[in-house]
C-alpha positions as CSV (number, residue, x, y, z in Angstrom):
1,X,-2.8,50.2,-45.8
2,X,-6.7,51.8,-44.9
3,X,-8.1,53.4,-48.1
4,X,-10.4,55.8,-48.5
5,X,-11.9,58.9,-50.7
6,X,-13.8,61.8,-50.9
7,X,-17.0,61.1,-52.7
8,X,-19.8,63.4,-51.9
9,X,-22.4,61.0,-50.6
10,X,-25.8,60.9,-51.2
11,X,-27.7,62.9,-47.9
12,X,-29.5,60.6,-45.9
13,X,-32.4,61.9,-44.6
14,X,-34.6,61.8,-41.8
15,X,-37.3,59.2,-42.1
16,X,-40.4,58.9,-40.1
17,X,-40.4,56.7,-37.3
18,X,-43.9,55.7,-36.7
19,X,-44.8,52.9,-34.6
20,X,-48.8,52.3,-35.8
21,X,-49.1,49.1,-37.0
22,X,-52.3,47.7,-39.0
23,X,-53.1,44.0,-38.8
24,X,-51.4,43.3,-41.7
25,X,-49.1,44.8,-44.2
26,X,-51.2,46.8,-46.6
27,X,-49.7,48.3,-50.2
28,X,-48.2,51.6,-50.0
29,X,-51.0,54.0,-50.8
30,X,-48.2,56.9,-51.7
31,X,-47.1,54.5,-54.7
32,X,-50.1,55.2,-56.6
33,X,-48.5,58.6,-57.3
34,X,-45.2,56.8,-59.0
35,X,-44.8,58.8,-62.3
36,X,-45.8,56.8,-65.2
37,X,-44.1,58.3,-68.3
38,X,-40.6,60.7,-68.2
39,X,-41.0,64.4,-69.1
40,X,-38.9,67.2,-68.9
41,X,-40.2,69.7,-66.7
42,X,-40.0,71.2,-63.3
43,X,-42.3,69.9,-60.7
44,X,-43.3,72.0,-57.7
45,X,-41.2,71.3,-54.4
46,X,-43.9,69.1,-51.7
47,X,-44.3,69.0,-48.4
48,X,-42.9,65.5,-47.1
49,X,-45.4,63.7,-46.2
50,X,-45.3,61.2,-43.1
51,X,-46.2,57.9,-43.1
52,X,-49.8,57.0,-42.3
53,X,-50.7,54.7,-39.5
54,X,-54.2,54.0,-37.8
55,X,-52.4,54.6,-33.9
56,X,-49.1,55.3,-32.5
57,X,-48.9,52.5,-29.6
58,X,-49.7,48.7,-29.5
59,X,-52.1,49.1,-27.1
60,X,-53.8,52.1,-29.3
61,X,-54.5,49.6,-31.4
62,X,-56.5,47.3,-29.0
63,X,-60.5,46.9,-28.5
64,X,-59.4,44.8,-25.7
65,X,-59.1,46.6,-22.3
66,X,-55.3,46.5,-20.8
67,X,-55.6,47.5,-17.3
68,X,-55.2,44.3,-16.0
69,X,-51.9,43.8,-18.1
70,X,-48.7,44.4,-16.4
71,X,-46.2,47.4,-16.9
72,X,-43.7,44.8,-18.0
73,X,-46.5,42.9,-20.6
74,X,-47.0,46.0,-22.0
75,X,-43.3,47.1,-22.7
76,X,-43.0,43.7,-24.3
77,X,-46.1,43.7,-26.8
78,X,-44.8,47.4,-27.4
79,X,-41.5,46.0,-28.5
80,X,-43.1,43.2,-30.7
81,X,-44.8,46.4,-32.4
82,X,-41.6,48.3,-33.1
83,X,-40.3,45.4,-34.9
84,X,-43.0,44.8,-36.6
85,X,-43.8,48.2,-37.9
86,X,-40.4,48.7,-39.0
87,X,-40.8,45.6,-41.3
88,X,-43.9,47.3,-42.5
89,X,-42.0,50.1,-43.0
90,X,-39.0,48.1,-45.0
91,X,-41.6,46.4,-47.0
92,X,-43.1,49.1,-48.2
93,X,-40.1,51.1,-49.0
94,X,-38.3,47.9,-50.9
95,X,-41.8,48.1,-53.0
96,X,-41.5,51.5,-53.2
97,X,-38.0,51.3,-55.0
98,X,-38.8,48.1,-57.0
99,X,-42.2,50.0,-58.6
100,X,-40.7,53.7,-58.5
101,X,-37.3,53.5,-59.6
102,X,-36.5,49.9,-60.7
103,X,-39.1,49.5,-63.2
104,X,-39.3,53.0,-64.8
105,X,-35.4,53.4,-64.8
106,X,-35.4,49.7,-66.9
107,X,-38.4,50.7,-68.8
108,X,-37.1,54.1,-69.9
109,X,-33.9,52.6,-70.9
110,X,-32.1,55.3,-68.7
111,X,-29.1,53.1,-67.5
112,X,-27.1,50.3,-69.0
113,X,-28.5,46.8,-67.8
114,X,-25.0,46.2,-66.0
115,X,-24.9,49.5,-64.1
116,X,-29.2,48.7,-63.5
117,X,-28.0,45.6,-62.1
118,X,-25.1,46.7,-60.1
119,X,-26.9,49.8,-58.6
120,X,-30.9,47.9,-57.6
121,X,-29.1,44.1,-57.6
122,X,-30.3,42.2,-55.0
123,X,-33.4,44.4,-54.0
124,X,-35.9,42.0,-55.1
125,X,-35.0,38.7,-53.2
126,X,-35.1,40.5,-50.1
127,X,-38.8,42.0,-50.1
128,X,-40.2,38.2,-49.6
129,X,-37.3,37.5,-46.5
130,X,-39.2,40.4,-44.4
131,X,-43.2,39.6,-45.9
132,X,-42.1,36.0,-44.7
133,X,-41.3,37.6,-41.1
134,X,-44.6,39.5,-41.2
135,X,-46.4,36.5,-41.9
136,X,-44.7,34.3,-39.7
137,X,-45.3,37.0,-36.9
138,X,-48.9,37.3,-37.9
139,X,-49.5,33.5,-37.4
140,X,-48.8,34.1,-33.9
141,X,-50.3,36.6,-33.0
142,X,-53.6,35.8,-30.9
143,X,-57.1,37.6,-31.4
144,X,-56.6,39.8,-28.7
145,X,-53.4,41.1,-30.9
146,X,-51.0,40.1,-28.3
147,X,-48.0,38.3,-29.3
148,X,-46.0,35.4,-27.8
149,X,-43.8,32.8,-28.9
150,X,-41.6,35.5,-30.7
151,X,-38.4,34.1,-29.8
152,X,-38.8,31.0,-31.9
153,X,-40.6,32.8,-34.9
154,X,-37.1,35.1,-35.2
155,X,-35.1,32.0,-34.5
156,X,-36.5,29.9,-37.3
157,X,-36.3,33.2,-39.8
158,X,-32.8,34.4,-39.0
159,X,-31.2,31.8,-40.9
160,X,-33.3,33.0,-44.3
161,X,-31.0,36.1,-44.2
162,X,-28.3,34.8,-45.9
163,X,-28.9,36.9,-48.9
164,X,-28.2,39.8,-46.7
165,X,-24.0,38.8,-47.2
166,X,-23.6,39.4,-50.8
167,X,-26.3,42.7,-50.5
168,X,-24.0,44.1,-48.0
169,X,-20.6,43.1,-49.6
170,X,-21.8,45.1,-52.6
171,X,-23.2,48.1,-51.3
172,X,-19.9,49.9,-51.5
173,X,-19.4,49.0,-55.6
174,X,-23.4,50.1,-55.6
175,X,-23.2,53.5,-54.3
176,X,-19.9,54.1,-56.1
177,X,-22.0,53.6,-59.1
178,X,-24.7,55.6,-58.6
179,X,-22.7,58.5,-57.7
180,X,-21.2,57.6,-61.2
181,X,-24.3,57.8,-62.7
182,X,-25.7,60.7,-61.4
183,X,-22.5,62.3,-62.4
184,X,-22.1,61.3,-66.2
185,X,-26.2,60.8,-67.3
186,X,-28.1,64.1,-67.2
187,X,-31.3,62.1,-67.9
188,X,-30.4,60.1,-64.8
189,X,-30.2,62.8,-62.4
190,X,-33.0,65.1,-63.0
191,X,-35.0,61.4,-62.9
192,X,-33.8,61.3,-59.7
193,X,-34.3,64.8,-58.6
194,X,-38.2,64.6,-59.9
195,X,-38.8,61.6,-57.6
196,X,-37.3,62.8,-54.9
197,X,-39.3,66.0,-55.4
198,X,-42.4,63.7,-55.6
199,X,-44.7,63.2,-52.4
200,X,-44.1,59.4,-52.9
201,X,-40.5,59.5,-52.0
202,X,-41.2,61.6,-48.4
203,X,-38.3,63.8,-50.0
204,X,-35.7,61.0,-49.5
205,X,-33.4,60.3,-52.2
206,X,-32.2,57.1,-54.0
207,X,-28.9,55.8,-51.9
208,X,-31.5,56.3,-48.7
209,X,-33.6,53.5,-50.4
210,X,-30.7,51.7,-50.9
211,X,-29.4,51.1,-48.4
212,X,-32.4,50.9,-45.9
213,X,-31.9,46.3,-45.4
214,X,-28.7,47.5,-44.2
215,X,-29.5,50.0,-41.7
216,X,-32.4,48.0,-40.8
217,X,-30.1,44.5,-40.6
218,X,-27.7,46.3,-38.0
219,X,-30.6,47.8,-35.5
220,X,-32.2,43.9,-35.0
221,X,-29.7,43.3,-32.1
222,X,-31.1,46.4,-30.2
223,X,-35.0,45.4,-31.5
224,X,-34.5,41.8,-30.3
225,X,-32.7,43.0,-27.0
226,X,-35.7,45.4,-26.4
227,X,-38.1,42.4,-26.6
228,X,-35.8,40.0,-24.6
229,X,-35.0,43.0,-21.9
230,X,-39.1,42.9,-20.8
231,X,-39.5,38.8,-21.3
232,X,-39.9,37.7,-17.7
233,X,-37.4,35.8,-16.2
234,X,-38.9,32.4,-16.1
235,X,-40.5,32.5,-19.7
236,X,-39.2,29.8,-22.1
237,X,-39.2,32.5,-25.0
238,X,-36.4,34.4,-22.8
239,X,-33.5,32.3,-23.5
240,X,-35.0,31.4,-27.3
241,X,-34.9,35.4,-27.4
242,X,-31.4,35.6,-26.5
243,X,-30.1,33.3,-28.6
244,X,-31.9,34.8,-32.1
245,X,-29.6,38.0,-30.5
246,X,-26.7,36.1,-30.6
247,X,-27.8,34.3,-34.2
248,X,-28.7,37.9,-35.6
249,X,-25.0,39.0,-34.7
250,X,-23.5,36.0,-36.2
251,X,-25.0,37.0,-39.6
252,X,-24.1,40.9,-38.5
253,X,-20.1,39.3,-38.5
254,X,-20.7,37.6,-41.6
255,X,-21.6,40.2,-43.3
256,X,-18.7,42.9,-41.9
257,X,-16.4,40.1,-42.8
258,X,-17.5,39.9,-46.4
259,X,-17.8,43.6,-46.8
260,X,-14.1,43.9,-45.8
261,X,-13.3,41.8,-48.3
262,X,-14.7,43.7,-51.2
263,X,-13.8,47.3,-49.7
264,X,-10.1,46.1,-50.2
265,X,-8.1,47.7,-52.9
266,X,-5.1,47.1,-54.5
267,X,-3.5,49.8,-55.7
268,X,-0.6,50.2,-58.2
269,X,2.3,52.7,-59.0
270,X,3.5,52.2,-62.7
271,X,5.8,54.0,-64.6
272,X,3.2,56.1,-66.2
273,X,-0.1,55.8,-63.8
274,X,-1.0,55.3,-60.3
275,X,-4.4,52.9,-60.2
276,X,-7.1,51.4,-57.6
277,X,-9.1,47.9,-58.4
278,X,-11.3,46.1,-56.6
279,X,-12.5,42.8,-56.8
280,X,-16.1,42.7,-56.5
281,X,-18.5,39.8,-57.3
282,X,-21.7,39.9,-59.4
283,X,-23.6,36.7,-59.3
284,X,-21.1,34.6,-57.9
285,X,-18.2,35.5,-60.5
286,X,-15.3,37.6,-59.2
287,X,-13.8,40.6,-61.4
288,X,-11.7,43.2,-60.6
289,X,-13.3,46.9,-60.8
290,X,-11.2,49.4,-61.8
291,X,-12.2,52.0,-58.9
292,X,-11.4,55.9,-59.5
293,X,-9.8,57.0,-62.4
294,X,-6.1,56.2,-63.1
295,X,-3.7,59.2,-62.5
296,X,-1.3,59.3,-64.9
297,X,2.2,59.7,-62.8
298,X,2.9,63.2,-64.5
299,X,-0.7,65.2,-63.4
300,X,-0.1,63.5,-59.9
301,X,-0.2,65.2,-56.9
302,X,1.0,63.6,-53.4
303,X,0.7,65.2,-50.1
304,X,1.9,63.8,-46.8
305,X,-1.0,64.6,-44.0
306,X,-0.7,65.3,-40.6
307,X,-2.3,62.4,-38.1
308,X,-5.9,63.9,-37.5
309,X,-6.1,66.1,-40.5
310,X,-8.5,63.8,-42.3
311,X,-11.8,61.8,-40.9
312,X,-12.3,58.5,-42.5
313,X,-15.5,57.2,-43.6
314,X,-17.7,55.5,-41.8
315,X,-17.5,51.4,-42.4
316,X,-20.6,49.0,-42.2
317,X,-18.8,47.7,-38.9
318,X,-18.6,50.9,-37.5
319,X,-22.4,52.0,-38.0
320,X,-23.3,52.7,-35.3
321,X,-20.0,54.9,-33.9
322,X,-18.4,57.6,-34.5
323,X,-15.6,58.1,-37.3
324,X,-12.0,58.2,-36.3
325,X,-9.6,60.5,-37.7
326,X,-6.8,59.0,-40.1
327,X,-3.3,58.7,-38.5
328,X,-0.4,58.1,-41.5
329,X,-2.3,59.2,-44.0
330,X,-1.3,60.4,-47.8
331,X,-3.5,62.2,-50.2
332,X,-3.3,61.3,-53.7
333,X,-4.4,63.1,-56.4
334,X,-4.7,65.0,-59.8
335,X,-3.0,68.6,-60.4
336,X,-6.7,69.2,-61.2
337,X,-9.1,68.6,-58.7
338,X,-11.6,68.8,-60.9
339,X,-10.7,65.9,-63.1
340,X,-10.4,63.2,-60.8
341,X,-11.0,63.0,-57.1
342,X,-8.3,63.0,-54.4
343,X,-7.8,59.5,-52.6
344,X,-6.4,58.8,-48.9
345,X,-4.0,56.1,-48.1
346,X,-3.6,55.3,-44.6
347,X,-0.5,53.4,-43.7
348,X,-0.1,50.8,-40.9
349,X,2.4,52.7,-39.3
350,X,4.9,55.1,-39.7
351,X,7.5,53.2,-41.5
352,X,5.2,52.0,-44.0
353,X,4.2,55.4,-44.5
354,X,8.1,56.2,-45.2
355,X,7.6,53.3,-47.9
356,X,5.1,55.0,-49.5
357,X,6.4,58.4,-49.5
358,X,9.6,57.5,-51.2
359,X,8.2,55.4,-53.9
360,X,5.9,58.0,-54.8
361,X,8.3,60.6,-55.0
362,X,11.2,58.4,-56.6
363,X,9.2,58.1,-59.3
364,X,7.9,61.5,-59.1
365,X,11.4,62.9,-59.5
366,X,12.3,60.6,-62.5
367,X,9.1,61.8,-64.6
368,X,8.8,65.6,-64.0
369,X,11.3,66.3,-61.2
370,X,8.3,67.1,-58.5
371,X,9.3,66.2,-54.9
372,X,6.6,65.3,-52.5
373,X,5.8,67.7,-49.5
374,X,7.4,65.0,-46.7
375,X,10.2,65.1,-44.0
376,X,11.4,61.7,-45.7
377,X,14.0,61.4,-48.2
378,X,15.6,57.9,-48.6
379,X,14.5,56.5,-51.9
380,X,13.0,52.6,-52.0
381,X,11.8,50.9,-54.9
382,X,8.0,50.9,-56.5
383,X,5.6,48.6,-54.5
384,X,2.0,47.3,-54.8
385,X,-0.5,48.3,-52.8
386,X,-3.1,46.3,-50.5
387,X,-5.5,48.5,-48.9
388,X,-8.7,48.4,-47.8
389,X,-11.6,51.2,-48.2
390,X,-14.5,52.7,-45.3
391,X,-17.9,52.6,-47.1
């Protein structure tokens, strides 16, 4: 069964994509605007600031004349330059996440420690990884600003990305915890709103920063492919770049596999309640987390959905593709939607869907004489449900 839900996600707002690269990563000056104390007063709406770079293109950052360079050579350096700019932007965002969000929330005790770690998790472990790549690239940079041997740099760096496996696996739980705390904790929600309205955040919400490492990871194959495309066929670096593309794709596939496991939900229909739980891993320890508020059977409402009536959320694997619509789906919710989220259950086939509907209908008839709106009438025993969820 495929399991999805209708949580209203935090909006991902478009961010600047400037490709201006200074000679080395510098600390984001915007972090100087981070509030050092917490007060409840209205902030003025700020104009979204853009990233400040010394130039837009690699050729504009050079002091030498490149008229003797071929267009292919220039495009290759521009592709490497784009990779470097993205790394600098990511390092700045991760440091901003640490300094503007994690540290103040921890100091002000706006969240319990377990919730704090659930939301911010292993962010600290990711910063050195991308600083390391920038350091490696700077080591092979020539005096004229050109970079050669990037393939070897990437091949040696990619194996260090293993922390991304657990980071991506916990993304779904991170988002759910964040949304829950925003709804439950007014002080935390107010803090996030004020941060979003401050210049340093560029009007991006917290989830935009938390999700930026995963978003960057899935873009690496394309970035590496652009460098490979403009590398001459007789250049030894071309074959190494090809292997680095396959290597990073392997990391992404492994992250996708682990993420799929973390999305699996055990749903149980008991005599008195319907509940869902998910297996999560924190610091190497596996625990079952109750997913969504349990729904008492007396308050349960089940609806048979027509094929294509509901659109599933995108998964880690399908981040760059269009979402698909659900087939063989059932909506499970409380009669009063203000008290709980609705849940969409997607069966493997029509027969599986029939078993679900019959199980719900049997119990609902027994408890409160309510029938599920469906074309099926046969009854079967209650079942335990294994399903997966899209992020």
